[in-house]
C-alpha positions in Angstrom: -8.0 3.4 -26.0 -5.4 6.0 -25.1 -5.9 5.2 -21.4 -5.3 1.5 -22.1 -2.1 2.4 -24.0 -0.9 4.6 -21.1 -1.7 1.8 -18.6 0.3 -0.7 -20.7 3.2 1.8 -20.9 3.1 2.4 -17.2 3.0 -1.4 -16.5 6.0 -2.0 -18.8 7.9 0.8 -17.2 7.2 -0.5 -13.7 8.3 -3.9 -14.8 11.4 -2.5 -16.3 12.4 -0.8 -13.1 11.7 -3.9 -11.1 13.7 -6.1 -13.5 16.6 -3.7 -13.4 16.4 -3.5 -9.6 16.1 -7.2 -9.0 18.8 -8.1 -11.5 21.1 -5.6 -10.0 20.4 -7.0 -6.5 21.3 -10.5 -7.6 24.3 -9.4 -9.7 25.5 -6.9 -7.1 26.1 -4.5 -10.0 24.1 -1.3 -9.7 24.0 0.9 -12.8 23.1 4.0 -10.9 22.6 6.3 -13.9 20.3 3.8 -15.6 18.3 3.2 -12.5 17.8 6.9 -11.9 16.6 7.4 -15.5 14.2 4.5 -15.2 12.9 5.8 -11.9 12.3 9.3 -13.3 10.5 7.8 -16.3 8.3 5.7 -14.0 7.4 8.8 -11.9 6.5 10.8 -15.1 4.5 8.0 -16.6 2.7 7.4 -13.3 1.8 11.1 -12.9 0.5 11.2 -16.5 -1.5 8.1 -15.9 -3.0 9.6 -12.7 -3.6 12.9 -14.5 -5.4 11.3 -17.4 -7.6 9.2 -15.1 -8.5 11.6 -12.3 -10.6 14.1 -14.4 -9.9 17.0 -12.0 -11.3 20.4 -12.2 -8.9 23.3 -11.8 -9.8 23.8 -8.2 -9.5 20.1 -7.5 -6.1 19.9 -9.3 -4.8 22.8 -7.2 -5.7 20.9 -4.0 -4.7 17.5 -5.3 -1.3 17.8 -6.8 0.6 19.2 -3.8 -0.8 16.3 -1.6 0.0 13.9 -4.4 3.6 15.0 -4.4 3.9 14.5 -0.7 2.2 11.1 -0.9 4.5 10.0 -3.7 7.5 11.0 -1.6 6.3 8.7 1.2 5.7 6.0 -1.4 9.2 6.4 -2.7 10.5 5.8 0.8 8.5 2.6 0.9 9.9 1.7 -2.5 13.4 2.2 -1.3 12.7 0.0 1.7 11.2 -2.6 -0.7 14.3 -2.5 -2.8 16.4 -3.0 0.3 14.4 -6.1 1.1 14.9 -7.4 -2.4 18.7 -6.8 -2.0 18.7 -8.6 1.4 16.7 -11.5 -0.1 19.1 -11.7 -3.0 22.1 -11.6 -0.7 20.7 -14.5 1.4 19.0 -16.4 -1.4 21.5 -19.2 -1.9 21.8 -20.0 1.8 18.7 -18.6 3.6 19.0 -19.1 7.3 16.0 -19.3 9.6 17.0 -16.1 11.2 17.4 -14.3 7.8 14.1 -15.6 6.6 12.4 -14.5 9.9 13.9 -11.0 9.6 12.9 -10.6 6.0 9.3 -11.7 6.8 9.1 -9.3 9.7 10.5 -6.5 7.6 8.1 -7.3 4.8 5.1 -7.2 7.2 6.3 -4.0 8.7 6.6 -2.5 5.2 3.0 -3.5 4.4 1.8 -2.1 7.7 3.6 1.2 6.9 1.9 1.3 3.5 -1.6 1.0 5.1 -0.7 3.7 7.7 0.4 6.1 5.0 -2.8 5.5 3.0 -4.9 6.1 6.1 -3.0 9.3 6.9 -3.4 10.7 3.4 -7.0 9.9 2.9 -8.3 13.0 4.9 -5.6 15.1 3.2 -6.9 14.2 -0.2 -10.5 14.5 1.0 -9.9 18.2 1.9 -9.8 19.1 -1.8 -11.6 16.3 -3.5 -15.0 14.6 -3.3 -15.0 11.1 -1.9 -15.6 9.5 -5.3 -12.4 11.1 -6.6 -10.4 10.1 -3.5 -11.6 6.6 -4.0 -10.7 6.8 -7.7 -7.2 7.9 -6.9 -6.7 5.0 -4.4 -8.0 2.7 -7.1 -5.4 4.0 -9.5 -2.7 3.5 -6.9 -4.0 0.0 -6.3 -3.8 -0.8 -10.0 -0.3 0.4 -10.2 0.6 -1.6 -7.1 -1.0 -4.7 -8.7 1.3 -4.3 -11.7 4.4 -3.9 -9.6 3.5 -6.8 -7.3 2.8 -9.0 -10.3 6.2 -8.2 -11.7 7.9 -8.9 -8.4 6.0 -12.2 -8.0 7.0 -13.2 -11.5 10.6 -12.2 -11.1 11.6 -13.1 -7.6 12.1 -16.8 -7.0 10.6 -18.6 -4.0 12.7 -19.2 -1.0 14.6 -22.5 -1.4 
């Protein structure tokens, strides 16, 4: 039950950051302090969610957490690129040209490709200190988090006109 509650809290927090990000992109008003606080809260909630669900031994934890932090830094870079895409979309939303739509699509596909490459690059790094079932479990957790974020984006961002 606690894990379900934490998952719900994580989902709510992820949705909050996306709503703030998306709303700011369309309004062109960026409350930096609020955004930073929300981002830090999301990171903390995510780490807690992962910690509670990984069931790591001390030895596994010693190997896992440094790689996790590096991986999260790479994912933050992708999140920044995603936010930039949302801002570009918002800036072009009212009068989306063919060229702007093509560029956004190309950038989106490149972003997705980068995500896969990062996942592939980190799999052996995680595998150095964890058994395969725990590496798979971690990727499942990341996938669940991504699903929540993607759902919130899909629900919030309007289709191209």
